[in-house]
C-alpha positions as CSV (number, residue, x, y, z in Angstrom):
1,M,0.0,0.0,0.0
2,K,1.2,3.5,-0.8
3,K,-0.5,5.0,2.3
4,T,-2.6,3.9,5.3
5,P,-6.3,3.5,4.6
6,D,-8.7,6.1,5.8
7,M,-11.1,3.5,7.2
8,I,-11.5,-0.3,7.2
9,F,-14.5,-2.6,7.1
10,I,-14.3,-5.9,8.9
11,I,-16.9,-8.7,8.8
12,D,-15.7,-11.1,11.4
13,T,-13.7,-9.4,14.2
14,N,-12.8,-12.7,15.8
15,A,-11.2,-14.1,12.7
16,E,-9.6,-10.8,11.8
17,S,-8.4,-9.9,15.4
18,L,-4.9,-9.1,14.0
19,A,-6.4,-6.5,11.6
20,V,-8.4,-5.0,14.5
21,K,-5.3,-4.7,16.7
22,E,-3.2,-3.2,13.8
23,A,-5.9,-0.6,12.9
24,I,-6.2,0.4,16.6
25,K,-2.5,0.9,16.8
26,L,-2.4,3.0,13.6
27,H,-5.5,5.0,14.6
28,I,-7.5,3.8,11.6
29,P,-11.3,4.0,12.1
30,I,-13.0,0.6,12.1
31,V,-16.4,-0.3,10.8
32,A,-17.2,-3.9,11.8
33,I,-20.0,-6.4,11.9
34,V,-20.2,-7.4,15.6
35,D,-21.9,-10.7,16.4
36,T,-22.9,-11.8,19.9
37,N,-19.6,-13.8,20.3
38,S,-17.5,-10.7,19.3
39,D,-15.9,-8.1,21.5
40,P,-16.8,-4.5,20.3
41,T,-14.0,-2.9,22.3
42,G,-11.9,-0.8,19.9
43,I,-14.5,-0.8,17.1
44,N,-15.3,2.8,16.2
45,F,-18.5,2.0,14.3
46,P,-20.0,-1.4,15.4
47,I,-22.8,-2.8,13.4
48,P,-24.8,-5.6,15.2
49,G,-25.4,-8.5,12.9
50,N,-24.7,-12.1,11.9
51,D,-21.1,-12.4,10.7
52,D,-21.3,-16.1,10.0
53,A,-24.1,-16.5,7.4
54,R,-23.0,-16.2,3.7
55,R,-26.2,-14.4,2.7
56,S,-25.8,-11.7,5.4
57,I,-22.1,-11.2,4.5
58,N,-23.1,-10.7,0.9
59,L,-25.8,-8.2,2.0
60,Y,-23.3,-6.2,4.1
61,C,-20.7,-6.0,1.3
62,E,-23.3,-5.0,-1.3
63,L,-24.7,-2.2,1.0
64,I,-21.2,-0.9,1.7
65,K,-20.3,-1.0,-2.0
66,E,-23.5,0.9,-2.9
67,T,-22.9,3.5,-0.2
68,I,-19.4,4.1,-1.4
69,H,-20.5,4.5,-5.0
70,D,-23.3,6.9,-3.9
71,A,-20.9,8.9,-1.8
72,Q,-18.4,9.2,-4.7
73,K,-21.2,10.3,-7.0
74,N,-22.6,12.8,-4.5
75,I,-19.1,14.2,-3.9
76,S,-18.6,14.9,-7.6
77,D,-22.1,16.4,-7.8
78,S,-21.6,18.6,-4.8
79,K,-18.3,19.9,-6.2
80,E,-20.1,20.9,-9.4
81,D,-22.8,22.6,-7.3
82,E,-20.2,24.5,-5.3
83,K,-18.6,25.8,-8.5
84,K,-22.0,27.1,-9.7
85,S,-23.0,28.8,-6.5
86,E,-19.6,30.3,-5.6
87,G,-20.1,32.1,-2.4
88,E,-23.9,31.9,-2.2
89,E,-25.3,30.8,1.2
90,I,-28.6,29.1,1.4
91,K,-30.6,29.8,4.5
92,N,-33.8,28.2,5.7
93,E,-36.5,30.6,6.7
94,V,-38.6,30.0,9.8
95,I,-42.0,31.8,9.9
96,A,-43.0,32.9,13.4
97,K,-46.6,31.9,14.3
98,P,-48.9,34.8,15.4
99,N,-50.3,34.8,18.9
100,N,-53.5,32.8,19.3
101,K,-54.8,35.5,21.6
102,D,-54.9,38.2,18.9
103,K,-56.1,36.6,15.7
104,F,-56.5,39.9,13.9
105,S,-53.1,41.2,14.6
106,T,-50.5,41.5,11.8
107,A,-48.1,38.6,11.3
108,K,-44.7,38.9,12.8
109,P,-41.8,39.4,10.4
110,K,-40.0,36.3,9.1
111,K,-36.8,35.3,10.9
112,K,-33.8,33.9,9.1
113,V,-32.1,31.1,10.8
114,D,-29.1,29.1,9.8
115,V,-29.8,25.4,10.0
116,I,-27.0,22.9,10.1
117,K,-28.2,19.3,9.6
118,K,-25.8,16.5,10.5
119,S,-26.7,12.9,9.9
120,R,-25.0,10.6,12.3
121,S,-25.7,7.4,10.5
122,L,-23.0,4.9,9.5
123,F,-23.4,5.8,5.8
124,S,-22.9,9.5,6.4
125,K,-19.7,8.8,8.3
126,I,-18.5,6.7,5.4
127,Q,-19.3,9.6,3.1
128,E,-17.3,11.9,5.3
129,F,-14.3,9.6,5.2
130,T,-14.5,9.2,1.4
131,S,-14.8,13.0,1.0
132,K,-11.7,13.5,3.1
133,K,-9.9,11.0,1.0
134,K,-10.9,12.7,-2.3
135,S,-9.9,16.2,-1.0
136,K,-6.4,15.1,-0.2
């Protein structure tokens, strides 16, 4: 390898205990399928599931593959959008509700509020890691 990976995905942490120890030592984030017989210590993003059945392993690998492809496509799309907007900021507007006591009063002025949405799912974290890799 030319450089250390940004993240690793492990199916069976018991069978790949050496990879887990090495990733922990090198401070590489670990996404792993953790079964009831596995120790989740040291796993940054544990996914509870069956790591023994062939069908479930195929499902996990297919989902990770699709997520990475979607993230790469979204990264390239977002870079194109950034070039188009260049410096524009999009703000969500929140409309204040009038008081129920005075139904005939004029509506309050609209307030502009910056809204930052952060998804904390596993797939969003994978997208963050792939975007960091692309930007380097």
